[in-house]
N, C-alpha and C positions, 0 to 999 in steps of 0.2 A: 363187610358191614361193620364188624367189630373194630377194624382199623379206622374207619371213618368216624365211628362213635368216639373212639379214643382221641382222634384228632380234633373233633369238635369241642370236647371238654378241655383239651390242651390249649386250643386257641382262645377259649373263654378266659382261661387263667392268664394267658399272655396279654390279652386285651385289658384285663383289669390292672395289671402291673405296668405294662408298657403300652399305653393307649395310642401312641403315635405310630405303632406298627400295624400295617394293613395286610391282610392275607389275600393273595392273588392265586387263583386256580387257572392253570392253562393246560393245553393239550400236551405240551412237552414236559413241563415241570411246575410244581407248585412252589410258591415262595412267599416270604414276608418281606415287606419293604417299608421304610419309613425312618423316623428319627428315634434315637435313644439319648435321653438327657443324662449326663453324668454329674453327680454331686457327691460331696463327702458325707460322712456319717451324721453330721449336724444339719444336713440339708442345704449346704452352701453350693450353689450352682457353679460348675466348671466349664462344661462344653456340651454341644449337641453333635452327635455323629449320625450321618445318614447311612443306613446300611441295607443290605439285601441278604436275607438268610434263605438258602436253598433247602427245601424240605426233601430229605432222601426218599427215594422210591421205596425203600424197605422200612420206612417209618413204622413203629418207633425203634426198629432194630438196625438203623443205618445212621451214619454220622452226618449231621447237617453241615453246610458250608457257609461261612461268614465272608461277605464281601463288603468292604468299606468303600462307599461311593462318594462320600463328601470330600475325599482327598485331604483330610486334615492330618492324616498320618503319612509321613514321607515314605515313598516306595523304596524301602531299604531293608536288606536282610536283617540288619541289626534291630529293626523294629518289628520283626516277625510278620512281614507282609510282602507279597510279591508285586511285580509291576502291574498286574491286573487287579490289584486290590484284594486278592484272596488272603485271608488272615490265618495265621497259625496260632490258634488260641490255646493249644495244649499239644502234648505229645500224641501223635496219631494212635499209638498203642493204647494209651489211656482211654482215648475216645472210642476206639473200637471195642474195648472191654465194656465200657459203659453202655454202648449201643447194643451189644449182645444181650445184656441184661434187660435194658429198656432205657432209651434216651429220649425223653419228652422234649419238645421244643421249649417249653417254659423253663425246664431245668437247664437246658443248654444255654439259653439266654441269661438266666440268673447266675449260673455257676461258672460259665465259660466266657460268654460274650461280654457281659457287663464288667467282670474283673479285668478282662483283656483291655477294654477301652479305658477303664479307670487307670490301669497301669500305664497306658499310653500318655495320659495326662500327667502322671507322676514322672514319666521320662521327660516330657517337655519342660517340666519345672526343675528336675534334679539331674538330668542328663544320664540317668540310669534307671533301671527298673527296680521296683520294690521286691525284695526277696530274691531267691535264687532263680536262675533260668537255665534251660538246657542250651548247649551250643547249637549252631545251625546245621541243617542237613544231616548227613549220616553220622557226623561227630556227636550229635545229640542222641542218636540211637545207641551208639557205643557207650555213652555215659549212662543211659537208661539201663542197658543190659548189665553194666558193671555195678551200679548203685542199687538198682531195684531188684535185679535178678541174680546177683552174685555170680555173674559170668564175667570174670575179670580179664580175659584175654580172647583174642579172635579165634584161636584154636578151640577153646572150650565152647564158645558160642556156636561155632560151626558144628561141633560134635553133637550138641543138644538139638540144634535145628535139624540136622540130617536125621537124627534118631526119631524125632517127632514126625517129620515129613514122610519118613519111610516106615512109620508105625513100628519102631523098634525100641521103644522105651521099656526099660526093665520094670518088673512089678515092684510094688512098694517095699517088699522085703528083700529085694535083690540089691547088689552093690551099686552105689550111685555111679553115674557116668563120669563124674569128675575125678574119681579115684582117691578122694581124701580119706585119711585114716583118723581114728579117734585117738585119745591119749594113751590107750592101751595097745595101740598098734594095729587094731582091726579096721578093715575097710568099713566105711559108713554105709548104712542102707539108705536107699534113695528117700525113704519116708522120713529119715532123720537128717536129711541133707538138702537136696534140691527139689523136693516134691512140690513146694509152692511155685517154684520157677516153672516146672513142667506144666502144672495146672494152668498157670497164667498163659503160657505160650500156646497151649492147646486151645485156649478160648479165643485167641486173637484171630485165628483163621489162616488157612494155608496160603492164600494170596499174599498176605503181608509177610508171612514167614519166608516165603520164597524170595521176596524182595530183600529181606534182611540177610538171608543166606548168601545171596549174590553180592550184597554189599560187604559182608565180612570176608568173603573169599577175595574180593577185589582189594580190600584194605590189607589183608595178609600178603597178597601178591605185591602190592605197592611197597609195603614195609621191608620187603626183601630185595627191592630194586637197588 
């Protein structure tokens, strides 16, 4: 009941800002379908994308899925869209973290979908995306681990992932798994080193961490071939 009340309020907000999106409730899955108009900050119209947004079963603690069905975006990895029109609006890890806290449909559309579509327009005009972007596939995850989590090599990433999955993370006052030392030569405690990294990874969920671990092990194996 609480979930349906939250969804009803959320859909009202969606309808107010994105009036061309229609909610469909089916036995298999609920979704939003319709048009999203893209314009600049001055209100100058650019384009209209027809989309389908899948409502996650675990709403609001699941990640919605965006499908671009107007086919205005070329089905190309460089455009962050697959051959079926499923769009990669952000790093999956970032979305999972947002969903674990609470990811409303309105926020997903406003903060993820609209910027993604607007950036597609930018690409059409400038042959590049605005701002930085992650590489495709697992290369993007490697960059995320390095830049956001300070896990700068495959061995270190594997070490942290295995420790978390096996529930073997040291306590806050124990030596960090990375083995780094301070300027005085003493090993750093995890609370002064990779505590934020551990907290983030623990919040992502074991299913994603197992995928990441498999990916890093395969990359490490390939690098030694």
